[in-house]
N, C-alpha and C positions, 0 to 999 in steps of 0.2 A: 771607678767608672766601669771597669771590665766586669766586675761582679754585678753591677746594675744592669749592664747589657746582657749578661748571661741569664740573669733571672727574667728579664723582660722578654727574651727570645726563647729560652729553653723551658722556662716554667712560668708562663704568663698568668696562669690561673692562681698561682701562689705568690704573685708579686707583692700583694698587700701584706701577707703574713711574713714573708721572708725579708722584705725590706720595709718593715714598719719603722716607726720613730725610734724604737729601742735599738734595733739593728743599726740604724744610721748613726745614732749616738755612739754605739760601741765602735763602729768603723772609724768615725771621726776622731774619737778618743785614742784609738790605736795609732792612727796616722799622726795625729798631733803629738802624742806621747813619744813615739819612736823618733819623730823628727826633732823633738825637743832634746831627747837623750843623745841623739846623734850630733846635734849642734853643740850640746854641752861638752861632749867628748872632744870635738874639734876645738872648741873655744879654750878648754882647759889645757889641751896640748899646745895650742898656739901661744897662750900667755906664759907657758913655762919654757918656751924656747928663747935662748939668748940670740939677739940679732946683732951681727957684727959687720954686715955689708950695707949699712944704711937702712932706711925704712921706706924706700920708694919702690912701689910695685909697678910693673908694666901691665897692669890690669885695671879695670874699672871697679873691681871689688876685691876684697881680700880672699883670694882663692888659696887653698891649702898648698898646692904644689909651688906656687909663687913665693909663699911665705917660707917654705922649707928651703928654697934657693938662697934666701937671705940669712939663714940660720948659721951660726958658728959651729954648733954641735952636730956631730954626725950620729945622731941617735936613730940608727936603723931599726932598732926594736920598736920605737914609737911609730915609725913609718909603716912597719910591717903590721903592727897592731891595728892602726887606723885602716890600713888596706884590707886586712882580714874582716874587720867590722863592716867596712864599706861593701866589700864583695858579698858578704853574707846577706846583708840587708838588700842590696841591689838584686842579687840572684834570687832571693825569696820573692821579691816583687815581680821580677821577670818571669819566674816559673808560674806564679799565680796568674799573670796576664796571659801567658802563652796557653796554659791549660784552659782558662776561661774562653779564649778565642778559638781554640780547637773545638771545644764543645759547641760554641756559637756557630761556627762554620759548618759543623756536622748537622746541626739542627736546621740551619738556613738551606743547605743543599737538599734537604728532604722536603722542603716546601714545594708543593706541586706547581703553583702558579709563578709565572715569570715576574708579575707585578709584586707578589709577596716577597720573593727573593730580593728584588730590587729595593723594596722599602726596608727590609731588614739590613741589607748591606749598606744602604745609605745612612743608616743609624750608626753602624759600627765603624765603617771605614774612616770617618773623620777622626775619631778617637784613636784609632790604630795609627793613622798617619802622624798625628801629633806625638804620640808615644814613641813611634819609630824615629822621628826627627830628633827628639830629645835624647833617646838612648844612643843612636848612632853618633851624634856629635859629641856627647859626653864620653863615650867609649873612645872616640878618636882623640879627644882632648887629653884624656888621662893615660891612654895606652899607646900613643904614637911614639915612635923612636925619637930620642933626643937629637938625632942627626938632622931631622926635618923641622925641628922646633925653631921658631923665631918669634920675637915679641909681637909682631903684627899678626902672624897666623894664630898665635895663642889668644890674642885679644879678639880676633874675628870669631874663632870657634867658641870662645866663652860667651860672646854676645849671642851667637846662634843658639846655644843650648840653654842659656839662662833667661834670655829676653823673648826670643821668637815664640817658643811654645806657649808661654802664658799669654802672650799678646794675640796669638792666632786662635787659641782655644775659644774665647768668647765669640770671635768672628765666625768661626766654623759652625758653632752651635746656633748662633743667631741667624745664619743663612737659611735655616729651615723655616724661619718665619716669613710668610708670604709678604706681609706689609714691609718688612725690612728689605726684601728683595726688590720690591717695587721702588722704594725710596732710593736704593742704591742704583737702580737703572736710571732713575731721573737725574741723580747726581752725575752719573757718568755721561749722560746725554748733555746735561748743562755744561760740564767741563769741556766736552767735545765741541759744543757750539761756541764756547768762549775762545777756544783755540783757533777757530776758523775766522 
């Protein structure tokens, strides 16, 4: 998404050539391939762990830190390996997004008209808000000190970073559609009238 925004704002005349179907296929293949390999690495590690503290997790999905709490083995080398791969992958994505948005903001701030800047920012800020929500809650979930860890807090943070961004993303992008805005206004008015 950040590359799409970058090309649309910083190089709009080259959008068709830079983001043609071939480029989109390559980016999708890279995202799916890296996601598949990352998931395969975690799955292989998870199935090789002996569990001696039962098999009940205090989460709504099998999250790696929760599974490691149930493990009998203290295989710190595995944890460090997974952490290094996770940090490298996450840091690479984070740097790419930050560099893209720095270029976008530089280009937007050079737009002479207030309306043009507003339109460009309204295109980018929803994506940046969803990414920021995901990154901040995921960082909190995995890097918080164990002294403030509790099952209910872990569950709430896991819901926020795994459910909220994918659920909010379509809503944010669809709110740019005028017909949907009108339908939402009518729904809110109808609900308000029903409450009276």
